[in-house]
PDB file of N, CA, C, O and CB in Angstrom:
ATOM      1  N   MET A   1     156.219 129.330 110.106  1.00  0.00           N
ATOM      2  CA  MET A   1     155.522 128.049 110.123  1.00  0.00           C
ATOM      3  C   MET A   1     154.786 127.854 111.448  1.00  0.00           C
ATOM      4  O   MET A   1     153.644 127.393 111.473  1.00  0.00           O
ATOM      5  CB  MET A   1     156.513 126.896 109.887  1.00  0.00           C
ATOM      6  N   LEU A   2     155.449 128.208 112.540  1.00  0.00           N
ATOM      7  CA  LEU A   2     154.842 128.054 113.860  1.00  0.00           C
ATOM      8  C   LEU A   2     153.644 128.979 114.034  1.00  0.00           C
ATOM      9  O   LEU A   2     152.666 128.617 114.688  1.00  0.00           O
ATOM     10  CB  LEU A   2     155.873 128.326 114.951  1.00  0.00           C
ATOM     11  N   SER A   3     153.718 130.168 113.452  1.00  0.00           N
ATOM     12  CA  SER A   3     152.595 131.110 113.567  1.00  0.00           C
ATOM     13  C   SER A   3     151.373 130.596 112.801  1.00  0.00           C
ATOM     14  O   SER A   3     150.240 130.824 113.224  1.00  0.00           O
ATOM     15  CB  SER A   3     153.003 132.506 113.040  1.00  0.00           C
ATOM     16  N   LYS A   4     151.596 129.905 111.678  1.00  0.00           N
ATOM     17  CA  LYS A   4     150.482 129.333 110.920  1.00  0.00           C
ATOM     18  C   LYS A   4     149.793 128.235 111.720  1.00  0.00           C
ATOM     19  O   LYS A   4     148.568 128.120 111.700  1.00  0.00           O
ATOM     20  CB  LYS A   4     150.974 128.778 109.572  1.00  0.00           C
ATOM     21  N   ILE A   5     150.574 127.440 112.416  1.00  0.00           N
ATOM     22  CA  ILE A   5     150.003 126.364 113.236  1.00  0.00           C
ATOM     23  C   ILE A   5     149.206 126.964 114.390  1.00  0.00           C
ATOM     24  O   ILE A   5     148.104 126.504 114.689  1.00  0.00           O
ATOM     25  CB  ILE A   5     151.119 125.424 113.776  1.00  0.00           C
ATOM     26  N   LYS A   6     149.758 127.989 115.041  1.00  0.00           N
ATOM     27  CA  LYS A   6     149.042 128.647 116.137  1.00  0.00           C
ATOM     28  C   LYS A   6     147.747 129.275 115.645  1.00  0.00           C
ATOM     29  O   LYS A   6     146.719 129.194 116.317  1.00  0.00           O
ATOM     30  CB  LYS A   6     149.925 129.714 116.792  1.00  0.00           C
ATOM     31  N   SER A   7     147.796 129.895 114.483  1.00  0.00           N
ATOM     32  CA  SER A   7     146.604 130.509 113.906  1.00  0.00           C
ATOM     33  C   SER A   7     145.548 129.452 113.598  1.00  0.00           C
ATOM     34  O   SER A   7     144.366 129.648 113.878  1.00  0.00           O
ATOM     35  CB  SER A   7     146.964 131.288 112.634  1.00  0.00           C
ATOM     36  N   PHE A   8     145.973 128.347 113.029  1.00  0.00           N
ATOM     37  CA  PHE A   8     145.045 127.262 112.716  1.00  0.00           C
ATOM     38  C   PHE A   8     144.407 126.707 113.984  1.00  0.00           C
ATOM     39  O   PHE A   8     143.198 126.481 114.021  1.00  0.00           O
ATOM     40  CB  PHE A   8     145.765 126.143 111.956  1.00  0.00           C
ATOM     41  N   LEU A   9     145.204 126.488 115.016  1.00  0.00           N
ATOM     42  CA  LEU A   9     144.673 125.957 116.266  1.00  0.00           C
ATOM     43  C   LEU A   9     143.702 126.933 116.927  1.00  0.00           C
ATOM     44  O   LEU A   9     142.690 126.513 117.488  1.00  0.00           O
ATOM     45  CB  LEU A   9     145.811 125.631 117.222  1.00  0.00           C
ATOM     46  N   SER A  10     144.000 128.224 116.867  1.00  0.00           N
ATOM     47  CA  SER A  10     143.078 129.202 117.454  1.00  0.00           C
ATOM     48  C   SER A  10     141.766 129.247 116.677  1.00  0.00           C
ATOM     49  O   SER A  10     140.706 129.431 117.276  1.00  0.00           O
ATOM     50  CB  SER A  10     143.723 130.600 117.484  1.00  0.00           C
ATOM     51  N   GLU A  11     141.817 129.084 115.361  1.00  0.00           N
ATOM     52  CA  GLU A  11     140.590 129.013 114.558  1.00  0.00           C
ATOM     53  C   GLU A  11     139.791 127.762 114.908  1.00  0.00           C
ATOM     54  O   GLU A  11     138.564 127.810 114.989  1.00  0.00           O
ATOM     55  CB  GLU A  11     140.925 129.024 113.052  1.00  0.00           C
ATOM     56  N   CYS A  12     140.480 126.644 115.115  1.00  0.00           N
ATOM     57  CA  CYS A  12     139.790 125.407 115.507  1.00  0.00           C
ATOM     58  C   CYS A  12     139.082 125.580 116.844  1.00  0.00           C
ATOM     59  O   CYS A  12     137.939 125.151 117.001  1.00  0.00           O
ATOM     60  CB  CYS A  12     140.785 124.234 115.588  1.00  0.00           C
ATOM     61  N   VAL A  13     139.752 126.205 117.804  1.00  0.00           N
ATOM     62  CA  VAL A  13     139.151 126.443 119.122  1.00  0.00           C
ATOM     63  C   VAL A  13     137.937 127.354 118.981  1.00  0.00           C
ATOM     64  O   VAL A  13     136.913 127.123 119.624  1.00  0.00           O
ATOM     65  CB  VAL A  13     140.186 127.067 120.097  1.00  0.00           C
ATOM     66  N   ARG A  14     138.039 128.382 118.151  1.00  0.00           N
ATOM     67  CA  ARG A  14     136.926 129.302 117.938  1.00  0.00           C
ATOM     68  C   ARG A  14     135.713 128.582 117.354  1.00  0.00           C
ATOM     69  O   ARG A  14     134.582 128.821 117.777  1.00  0.00           O
ATOM     70  CB  ARG A  14     137.352 130.442 117.017  1.00  0.00           C
ATOM     71  N   VAL A  15     135.948 127.698 116.378  1.00  0.00           N
ATOM     72  CA  VAL A  15     134.848 126.945 115.768  1.00  0.00           C
ATOM     73  C   VAL A  15     134.204 126.020 116.796  1.00  0.00           C
ATOM     74  O   VAL A  15     132.978 125.923 116.854  1.00  0.00           O
ATOM     75  CB  VAL A  15     135.352 126.130 114.556  1.00  0.00           C
ATOM     76  N   PHE A  16     135.004 125.347 117.597  1.00  0.00           N
ATOM     77  CA  PHE A  16     134.448 124.420 118.587  1.00  0.00           C
ATOM     78  C   PHE A  16     133.661 125.145 119.679  1.00  0.00           C
ATOM     79  O   PHE A  16     132.721 124.579 120.237  1.00  0.00           O
ATOM     80  CB  PHE A  16     135.566 123.601 119.220  1.00  0.00           C
ATOM     81  N   THR A  17     134.029 126.384 119.991  1.00  0.00           N
ATOM     82  CA  THR A  17     133.265 127.115 121.005  1.00  0.00           C
ATOM     83  C   THR A  17     131.944 127.631 120.447  1.00  0.00           C
ATOM     84  O   THR A  17     130.983 127.798 121.198  1.00  0.00           O
ATOM     85  CB  THR A  17     134.088 128.281 121.549  1.00  0.00           C
ATOM     86  N   ILE A  18     131.882 127.884 119.147  1.00  0.00           N
ATOM     87  CA  ILE A  18     130.655 128.390 118.527  1.00  0.00           C
ATOM     88  C   ILE A  18     129.641 127.271 118.295  1.00  0.00           C
ATOM     89  O   ILE A  18     128.438 127.479 118.460  1.00  0.00           O
ATOM     90  CB  ILE A  18     130.979 129.082 117.201  1.00  0.00           C
ATOM     91  N   THR A  19     130.115 126.098 117.918  1.00  0.00           N
ATOM     92  CA  THR A  19     129.200 125.013 117.561  1.00  0.00           C
ATOM     93  C   THR A  19     128.486 124.473 118.799  1.00  0.00           C
ATOM     94  O   THR A  19     128.934 124.642 119.933  1.00  0.00           O
ATOM     95  CB  THR A  19     129.962 123.880 116.853  1.00  0.00           C
ATOM     96  N   ARG A  20     127.358 123.816 118.532  1.00  0.00           N
ATOM     97  CA  ARG A  20     126.573 123.227 119.608  1.00  0.00           C
ATOM     98  C   ARG A  20     125.974 121.909 119.131  1.00  0.00           C
ATOM     99  O   ARG A  20     125.898 121.648 117.930  1.00  0.00           O
ATOM    100  CB  ARG A  20     125.461 124.199 120.081  1.00  0.00           C
ATOM    101  N   LYS A  21     125.556 121.096 120.069  1.00  0.00           N
ATOM    102  CA  LYS A  21     124.926 119.827 119.751  1.00  0.00           C
ATOM    103  C   LYS A  21     123.480 120.100 119.321  1.00  0.00           C
ATOM    104  O   LYS A  21     122.766 120.840 119.997  1.00  0.00           O
ATOM    105  CB  LYS A  21     124.981 118.847 120.973  1.00  0.00           C
ATOM    106  N   PRO A  22     123.040 119.505 118.193  1.00  0.00           N
ATOM    107  CA  PRO A  22     121.667 119.757 117.754  1.00  0.00           C
ATOM    108  C   PRO A  22     120.659 119.082 118.674  1.00  0.00           C
ATOM    109  O   PRO A  22     120.939 118.045 119.275  1.00  0.00           O
ATOM    110  CB  PRO A  22     121.469 119.271 116.319  1.00  0.00           C
ATOM    111  N   GLY A  23     119.480 119.693 118.770  1.00  0.00           N
ATOM    112  CA  GLY A  23     118.399 119.099 119.547  1.00  0.00           C
ATOM    113  C   GLY A  23     117.791 117.925 118.792  1.00  0.00           C
ATOM    114  O   GLY A  23     118.116 117.697 117.626  1.00  0.00           O
ATOM    115  N   MET A  24     116.916 117.183 119.450  1.00  0.00           N
ATOM    116  CA  MET A  24     116.332 115.999 118.830  1.00  0.00           C
ATOM    117  C   MET A  24     115.501 116.370 117.603  1.00  0.00           C
ATOM    118  O   MET A  24     115.549 115.664 116.595  1.00  0.00           O
ATOM    119  CB  MET A  24     115.470 115.243 119.840  1.00  0.00           C
ATOM    120  N   GLU A  25     114.749 117.449 117.667  1.00  0.00           N
ATOM    121  CA  GLU A  25     113.921 117.854 116.524  1.00  0.00           C
ATOM    122  C   GLU A  25     114.784 118.253 115.327  1.00  0.00           C
ATOM    123  O   GLU A  25     114.482 117.884 114.192  1.00  0.00           O
ATOM    124  CB  GLU A  25     113.002 119.021 116.919  1.00  0.00           C
ATOM    125  N   GLU A  26     115.841 118.997 115.577  1.00  0.00           N
ATOM    126  CA  GLU A  26     116.761 119.386 114.505  1.00  0.00           C
ATOM    127  C   GLU A  26     117.457 118.161 113.919  1.00  0.00           C
ATOM    128  O   GLU A  26     117.651 118.074 112.706  1.00  0.00           O
ATOM    129  CB  GLU A  26     117.806 120.390 115.028  1.00  0.00           C
ATOM    130  N   PHE A  27     117.828 117.227 114.769  1.00  0.00           N
ATOM    131  CA  PHE A  27     118.478 116.009 114.307  1.00  0.00           C
ATOM    132  C   PHE A  27     117.543 115.205 113.411  1.00  0.00           C
ATOM    133  O   PHE A  27     117.964 114.700 112.371  1.00  0.00           O
ATOM    134  CB  PHE A  27     118.934 115.160 115.497  1.00  0.00           C
ATOM    135  N   LYS A  28     116.272 115.083 113.807  1.00  0.00           N
ATOM    136  CA  LYS A  28     115.294 114.350 112.990  1.00  0.00           C
ATOM    137  C   LYS A  28     115.110 115.011 111.629  1.00  0.00           C
ATOM    138  O   LYS A  28     114.994 114.325 110.613  1.00  0.00           O
ATOM    139  CB  LYS A  28     113.943 114.264 113.717  1.00  0.00           C
ATOM    140  N   THR A  29     115.083 116.331 111.608  1.00  0.00           N
ATOM    141  CA  THR A  29     114.941 117.053 110.343  1.00  0.00           C
ATOM    142  C   THR A  29     116.141 116.809 109.442  1.00  0.00           C
ATOM    143  O   THR A  29     115.982 116.595 108.240  1.00  0.00           O
ATOM    144  CB  THR A  29     114.772 118.554 110.597  1.00  0.00           C
ATOM    145  N   ILE A  30     117.330 116.840 110.007  1.00  0.00           N
ATOM    146  CA  ILE A  30     118.547 116.601 109.230  1.00  0.00           C
ATOM    147  C   ILE A  30     118.539 115.185 108.655  1.00  0.00           C
ATOM    148  O   ILE A  30     118.913 114.985 107.500  1.00  0.00           O
ATOM    149  CB  ILE A  30     119.805 116.819 110.105  1.00  0.00           C
ATOM    150  N   VAL A  31     118.114 114.201 109.454  1.00  0.00           N
ATOM    151  CA  VAL A  31     118.063 112.820 108.987  1.00  0.00           C
ATOM    152  C   VAL A  31     117.045 112.672 107.855  1.00  0.00           C
ATOM    153  O   VAL A  31     117.309 111.978 106.873  1.00  0.00           O
ATOM    154  CB  VAL A  31     117.712 111.873 110.148  1.00  0.00           C
ATOM    155  N   LYS A  32     115.888 113.319 107.986  1.00  0.00           N
ATOM    156  CA  LYS A  32     114.861 113.232 106.942  1.00  0.00           C
ATOM    157  C   LYS A  32     115.348 113.848 105.635  1.00  0.00           C
ATOM    158  O   LYS A  32     115.188 113.254 104.569  1.00  0.00           O
ATOM    159  CB  LYS A  32     113.572 113.927 107.399  1.00  0.00           C
ATOM    160  N   VAL A  33     115.938 115.029 105.715  1.00  0.00           N
ATOM    161  CA  VAL A  33     116.413 115.706 104.508  1.00  0.00           C
ATOM    162  C   VAL A  33     117.550 114.921 103.854  1.00  0.00           C
ATOM    163  O   VAL A  33     117.598 114.801 102.630  1.00  0.00           O
ATOM    164  CB  VAL A  33     116.879 117.134 104.843  1.00  0.00           C
ATOM    165  N   SER A  34     118.453 114.394 104.656  1.00  0.00           N
ATOM    166  CA  SER A  34     119.566 113.602 104.112  1.00  0.00           C
ATOM    167  C   SER A  34     119.047 112.329 103.450  1.00  0.00           C
ATOM    168  O   SER A  34     119.496 111.965 102.363  1.00  0.00           O
ATOM    169  CB  SER A  34     120.576 113.248 105.226  1.00  0.00           C
ATOM    170  N   GLY A  35     118.109 111.656 104.099  1.00  0.00           N
ATOM    171  CA  GLY A  35     117.535 110.440 103.530  1.00  0.00           C
ATOM    172  C   GLY A  35     116.805 110.716 102.236  1.00  0.00           C
ATOM    173  O   GLY A  35     116.913 109.945 101.283  1.00  0.00           O
ATOM    174  N   LEU A  36     116.060 111.813 102.191  1.00  0.00           N
ATOM    175  CA  LEU A  36     115.347 112.174 100.969  1.00  0.00           C
ATOM    176  C   LEU A  36     116.335 112.464  99.841  1.00  0.00           C
ATOM    177  O   LEU A  36     116.108 112.066  98.699  1.00  0.00           O
ATOM    178  CB  LEU A  36     114.438 113.394 101.214  1.00  0.00           C
ATOM    179  N   GLY A  37     117.423 113.153 100.155  1.00  0.00           N
ATOM    180  CA  GLY A  37     118.443 113.430  99.149  1.00  0.00           C
ATOM    181  C   GLY A  37     119.079 112.159  98.613  1.00  0.00           C
ATOM    182  O   GLY A  37     119.319 112.039  97.411  1.00  0.00           O
ATOM    183  N   ILE A  38     119.352 111.210  99.501  1.00  0.00           N
ATOM    184  CA  ILE A  38     119.935 109.931  99.074  1.00  0.00           C
ATOM    185  C   ILE A  38     118.969 109.181  98.167  1.00  0.00           C
ATOM    186  O   ILE A  38     119.376 108.608  97.156  1.00  0.00           O
ATOM    187  CB  ILE A  38     120.299 109.062 100.295  1.00  0.00           C
ATOM    188  N   LEU A  39     117.680 109.185  98.533  1.00  0.00           N
ATOM    189  CA  LEU A  39     116.679 108.512  97.705  1.00  0.00           C
ATOM    190  C   LEU A  39     116.551 109.156  96.324  1.00  0.00           C
ATOM    191  O   LEU A  39     116.438 108.454  95.319  1.00  0.00           O
ATOM    192  CB  LEU A  39     115.327 108.525  98.407  1.00  0.00           C
ATOM    193  N   ILE A  40     116.568 110.478  96.273  1.00  0.00           N
ATOM    194  CA  ILE A  40     116.455 111.173  94.989  1.00  0.00           C
ATOM    195  C   ILE A  40     117.656 110.871  94.100  1.00  0.00           C
ATOM    196  O   ILE A  40     117.495 110.603  92.910  1.00  0.00           O
ATOM    197  CB  ILE A  40     116.327 112.689  95.206  1.00  0.00           C
ATOM    198  N   ILE A  41     118.848 110.913  94.666  1.00  0.00           N
ATOM    199  CA  ILE A  41     120.052 110.615  93.884  1.00  0.00           C
ATOM    200  C   ILE A  41     120.038 109.164  93.413  1.00  0.00           C
ATOM    201  O   ILE A  41     120.423 108.881  92.279  1.00  0.00           O
ATOM    202  CB  ILE A  41     121.322 110.894  94.714  1.00  0.00           C
ATOM    203  N   GLY A  42     119.601 108.243  94.270  1.00  0.00           N
ATOM    204  CA  GLY A  42     119.502 106.846  93.874  1.00  0.00           C
ATOM    205  C   GLY A  42     118.490 106.639  92.762  1.00  0.00           C
ATOM    206  O   GLY A  42     118.730 105.860  91.840  1.00  0.00           O
ATOM    207  N   PHE A  43     117.354 107.333  92.842  1.00  0.00           N
ATOM    208  CA  PHE A  43     116.323 107.212  91.807  1.00  0.00           C
ATOM    209  C   PHE A  43     116.827 107.745  90.474  1.00  0.00           C
ATOM    210  O   PHE A  43     116.561 107.153  89.428  1.00  0.00           O
ATOM    211  CB  PHE A  43     115.048 107.960  92.225  1.00  0.00           C
ATOM    212  N   ILE A  44     117.555 108.860  90.503  1.00  0.00           N
ATOM    213  CA  ILE A  44     118.128 109.408  89.271  1.00  0.00           C
ATOM    214  C   ILE A  44     119.136 108.425  88.678  1.00  0.00           C
ATOM    215  O   ILE A  44     119.155 108.212  87.466  1.00  0.00           O
ATOM    216  CB  ILE A  44     118.804 110.776  89.541  1.00  0.00           C
ATOM    217  N   GLY A  45     119.962 107.834  89.513  1.00  0.00           N
ATOM    218  CA  GLY A  45     120.916 106.832  89.030  1.00  0.00           C
ATOM    219  C   GLY A  45     120.222 105.623  88.447  1.00  0.00           C
ATOM    220  O   GLY A  45     120.670 105.069  87.443  1.00  0.00           O
ATOM    221  N   PHE A  46     119.121 105.205  89.073  1.00  0.00           N
ATOM    222  CA  PHE A  46     118.349 104.071  88.561  1.00  0.00           C
ATOM    223  C   PHE A  46     117.753 104.411  87.197  1.00  0.00           C
ATOM    224  O   PHE A  46     117.794 103.588  86.283  1.00  0.00           O
ATOM    225  CB  PHE A  46     117.231 103.678  89.553  1.00  0.00           C
ATOM    226  N   LEU A  47     117.203 105.609  87.052  1.00  0.00           N
ATOM    227  CA  LEU A  47     116.645 106.013  85.762  1.00  0.00           C
ATOM    228  C   LEU A  47     117.716 106.052  84.677  1.00  0.00           C
ATOM    229  O   LEU A  47     117.477 105.606  83.554  1.00  0.00           O
ATOM    230  CB  LEU A  47     115.977 107.379  85.881  1.00  0.00           C
ATOM    231  N   VAL A  48     118.870 106.570  84.998  1.00  0.00           N
ATOM    232  CA  VAL A  48     119.966 106.605  84.024  1.00  0.00           C
ATOM    233  C   VAL A  48     120.356 105.191  83.629  1.00  0.00           C
ATOM    234  O   VAL A  48     120.607 104.924  82.454  1.00  0.00           O
ATOM    235  CB  VAL A  48     121.187 107.357  84.595  1.00  0.00           C
ATOM    236  N   HIS A  49     120.410 104.288  84.590  1.00  0.00           N
ATOM    237  CA  HIS A  49     120.752 102.896  84.300  1.00  0.00           C
ATOM    238  C   HIS A  49     119.706 102.254  83.393  1.00  0.00           C
ATOM    239  O   HIS A  49     120.061 101.557  82.443  1.00  0.00           O
ATOM    240  CB  HIS A  49     120.885 102.095  85.602  1.00  0.00           C
ATOM    241  N   ILE A  50     118.420 102.480  83.673  1.00  0.00           N
ATOM    242  CA  ILE A  50     117.349 101.907  82.850  1.00  0.00           C
ATOM    243  C   ILE A  50     117.416 102.480  81.434  1.00  0.00           C
ATOM    244  O   ILE A  50     117.301 101.732  80.464  1.00  0.00           O
ATOM    245  CB  ILE A  50     115.956 102.186  83.482  1.00  0.00           C
ATOM    246  N   ILE A  51     117.600 103.790  81.303  1.00  0.00           N
ATOM    247  CA  ILE A  51     117.696 104.409  79.967  1.00  0.00           C
ATOM    248  C   ILE A  51     118.885 103.859  79.228  1.00  0.00           C
ATOM    249  O   ILE A  51     118.796 103.576  78.033  1.00  0.00           O
ATOM    250  CB  ILE A  51     117.802 105.943  80.066  1.00  0.00           C
ATOM    251  N   TRP A  52     119.999 103.700  79.915  1.00  0.00           N
ATOM    252  CA  TRP A  52     121.203 103.154  79.273  1.00  0.00           C
ATOM    253  C   TRP A  52     120.977 101.716  78.809  1.00  0.00           C
ATOM    254  O   TRP A  52     121.405 101.338  77.718  1.00  0.00           O
ATOM    255  CB  TRP A  52     122.400 103.211  80.241  1.00  0.00           C
ATOM    256  N   ALA A  53     120.299 100.909  79.641  1.00  0.00           N
ATOM    257  CA  ALA A  53     120.059  99.508  79.292  1.00  0.00           C
ATOM    258  C   ALA A  53     119.080  99.388  78.133  1.00  0.00           C
ATOM    259  O   ALA A  53     119.224  98.498  77.294  1.00  0.00           O
ATOM    260  CB  ALA A  53     119.530  98.739  80.503  1.00  0.00           C
ATOM    261  N   LEU A  54     118.094 100.265  78.073  1.00  0.00           N
ATOM    262  CA  LEU A  54     117.108 100.188  76.992  1.00  0.00           C
ATOM    263  C   LEU A  54     117.658 100.729  75.657  1.00  0.00           C
ATOM    264  O   LEU A  54     117.177 100.346  74.591  1.00  0.00           O
ATOM    265  CB  LEU A  54     115.850 100.964  77.386  1.00  0.00           C
ATOM    266  N   SER A  55     118.633 101.591  75.715  1.00  0.00           N
ATOM    267  CA  SER A  55     119.163 102.192  74.483  1.00  0.00           C
ATOM    268  C   SER A  55     120.172 101.286  73.781  1.00  0.00           C
ATOM    269  O   SER A  55     120.494 101.518  72.616  1.00  0.00           O
ATOM    270  CB  SER A  55     119.814 103.531  74.796  1.00  0.00           C
ATOM    271  N   THR A  56     120.672 100.267  74.460  1.00  0.00           N
ATOM    272  CA  THR A  56     121.652  99.378  73.820  1.00  0.00           C
ATOM    273  C   THR A  56     121.014  98.131  73.293  1.00  0.00           C
ATOM    274  O   THR A  56     121.699  97.279  72.727  1.00  0.00           O
ATOM    275  CB  THR A  56     122.746  99.008  74.785  1.00  0.00           C
TER     276      THR A  56
END
């Protein structure tokens, strides 16, 4: 059990050393893509709601 915890902690340390803070341009791109995805999913949900309301 203790070896599993040590292994997990060493993997966590390895991940934290590899990762880095994104630059401003990368951050803006991530925000744009995420926002576009949210809008698309919302639009699909709205269409499903309208189709459901019109079919009843």
